[in-house]
N, C-alpha and C positions, 0 to 999 in steps of 0.2 A: 312524525308518523313514520313506522318501520316497515318496509313493505318485502323484506328479506333478510332471512337469518343463517348465516354460515356457520357449521359447526366442523370442528376439528371433532376425529375419532377415538383416537388413541388419549387416554387420560384424561379426554371431556365427555364424550357421548355415551362411550362404552365404560363400564367398572372394572374393577380388575379382574374380575370372571369372563371377560372378552364378551360380555352380552350387553343389551341396551334394556334399561330398566323399565318396567311396565309405566312408573312415572314421567320416564321421560319421552317414551313412545305416546302416552295420552297428551301430554304437552303438546308434543310436534302436531298431534291431530288436531288440538284446539287451536294452533297457529295457523295451519292449512285451512281449517274451517271458517276461519276469521279472514282468508284472502292472501294470507302471508305466503311466501316463498320460503321454503325451508331445505337448504341444500347443504352436503357434505363438502367439506374445504379439506382435503387431506394429504398425508405424504402418502398414502398406498394407490396401488393403481385401481382402475377401475374394476378388474374383477376380484380383487381384494375386498373391493368396499361393497360390491354388489349384494351381498347378504347383509351386512350391516344396514345399506340402505332399505332394506325389505324389512327389517326386523324394525325399524325406526320408523318407517312411513315415510321416509323424506322424498321429495322432488326426485325426478330421475335424472336429472343432469346435477352435473357435479364439478368440482374441481380437484384434479389429483397429482399426483407426482409430484407434490411439493409446489404446484402452481405449472408445471411443465407443460400440463396436458387439461383439456376440457374434454368430456365426455357425456354421452347419452346413455344410460342404460337400457333404453327401449332399443335403441340401434344394436347395442351392445360392442360400442367402438367407442375409440377416442374422435372427438370431433374436431379438436385442434389442437397442435401439439408443438414445442418448442423445444430445438433439439442442441446439443452442444456441436461446435464445429467440429467435424470428425477427426482431424488429426488431433486434437487436444482431448477427444475422448479416447482414442486409442491408447495415447500416451498415458492418461491416467489411469485407465484400468491396466496397462501393463504394467505401471509401477506400484500399484495396491494389490496385484495380484505376487508381487513379492513378499509383500507382508502376511502375517498371520490374521486374518480378516475373513470374516463371512461377509460375501458380497452379493448385492439382488443388481441388476442390471435393467433398467425399464428399457426397453430397446425396440421402440414402434410399438406392435401390440404382443411382443415377448417380454416375458419374465425370465430372464438368465438366471440363474441361481450358482455359486461353484460351490463344490462338495463341502466345505467348512461352513458356507451361510444354510445350507441343506441340513446340515447336521444341529447348529443352532436353533433352528426354526423348525424341528421335526415336531416339536407339541405346541405351534404357534396356532392359536385357536381361530383360522380364518379359512374355511371351506374353498373358498374362492384361489386363496395362496396355491393350496395344495392340488387343485385341480388344472392351475395355468403354468404353474413352475415349470422351467425347462433345467436341470441340471445338467452341467458341462462343468468338465475338467479345468478346461480355460475357457471363458466365457470370452475373454478378449478376443481369441483365435476364433471363437465363432461370429463374430461381430465382425472381424476384419475377412473373413472367408465370406460370409452371407451379404456383405455389404448394409447390415443393420443402422438404421439411425442412432442415436444412445441421447435420452432426455435428462436422465437421473441416477445417479450412483447411489447407491445407499450401502454404507460399510459399517460393520460391528465386532466391537475386539474389546482389549483390555484398554480402557481410557488413559491409566500412565504412560502408554505407548504412544499415544496421540501427538502430542505438543511439537516434538520435532517433523514428524509426518504431516501436520495440518500446515505448521508455518512453510514447509516446502510447497505444499499443493497450494497456499496461499499467492504463492508467485504467479500463478496462471491467471492472467487478467480477463479473460472470457469465462470464467467459472465464478459460481458464488458457493460458500461452505455456509451449510447449516447444520443443525442438529435437534433432534425430536426428545434425545435423553442421554445422559453422561456417557452411557456405552455405547454412542454411535455418533457418525457423520453423513450427511448427505452434499451431494454435489449436483449443483443444476446450473444451467446456463446462466450465464451475467444477466441481471437485470430481470430477472424472472424470481418470483417469490408466489406465495399464496395471494398475496394482495394482488399481483398484476393479474394472475389468474380469476380472481374474484371479479375485477373489473371490467375483464372481458365477457364473463359470463353474466353478471347484471347488466353491462351496456346491452348485450343480446337480447336479454329481458324487458330492455325500457324503463331498467331503473336506475338510480343515481345510486353513487356508493353513500351518500351522506343519508340515505333510505335503510342503509344496510346495518345490521350488528352482527357482529362476530363473536363467537365464543371459544377460546383455545388456553394451552398450558404452559407449551414450550416455545422454545427459540424460535422453529420453524413457523409457529404462528405471528410471527413479529409482523410481518407484512401485511396480513389482512387485518390484523387488529390496529395498526397505524392506517390504514386506506379508509377504514369504516367509520360511519357517523357515531356508533354506538360501540365501542370495542369493551369486550366482558371476559374478567379472567375467571378462573376457574380458582376454587380453594384449595387446592392442591397445586397450583401455578409454581413456575420459579417467581422470586422476587423481582427478576427483570421484566417479566411479562406482566405480574401484576403492578408494576410503577407505570405501564402503560394503558391502563385499562381505567374507563371510568365507572364501572362498578367491578365488584367483586362478589361471585357467587359462592354455594356451597362448593364442596369436594365432587369427583367422580363418584366417592363412595356415599355421596348422601345427596344424589339426582340436583346435582347443580345446575346441569341444563334445564331440566324443567322449572326451577325458582327461576333461572334468569327468563324463559320464555313467557311463565305466567305474568313475571313486572313487565315484560314488553307488552305485553297483550293489555294491562294496565294501562299501561304510559299511551297506548293508542286508543 
């Protein structure tokens, strides 16, 4: 009996057009009508996720920032957050600002973006992102000057330049590296991923992880897929993620989320 379904957003719930399909929205409504919780479990901030949750008709609590925060959209804030050690966060940002990377820093309730990141995300189809982004020439200087906490770093650039940089970043013992696509990498505190965030969220709802299903497609979904009783990979998922799944559904072009949800409802 599954009581909660956790959904990744990018590459999973939304299609290539950045929208939630009618079929996915209708399936989520059926699941919630049957008494199941349907929550987002995403690398995005709550501000970036709000419009997607509204489109999809999901529950108003979610796991965000790659598992580094829980949020309540009704309260319009993070309700719990896991931050990097301050000196580590400042050192990482200082190092990354020397590279040709678009950077997005999840700093408390702030979303700090460097000019390269603003350029990369100029056409990003997320109204919430554009509402809340704060473009700064040096996000690291803002972190230091304003004493902001740092829970996640998102970096995007040319993948061929990543291997030596990732090897260097991997020397930091108090953070974890992951990715949601070949052209990016993400940094969160050590011991944090979507699985740990989902465990905290589900526990607060009185739901065991064995009673949860999760649907995802990329490396940063690994934690939630290995944590739940029913891990489901999208048809467009990487081979490594498909290997973790008990079920594989259709791609995000083919309403894979709706098909997976309907199969869960049948099983219940």
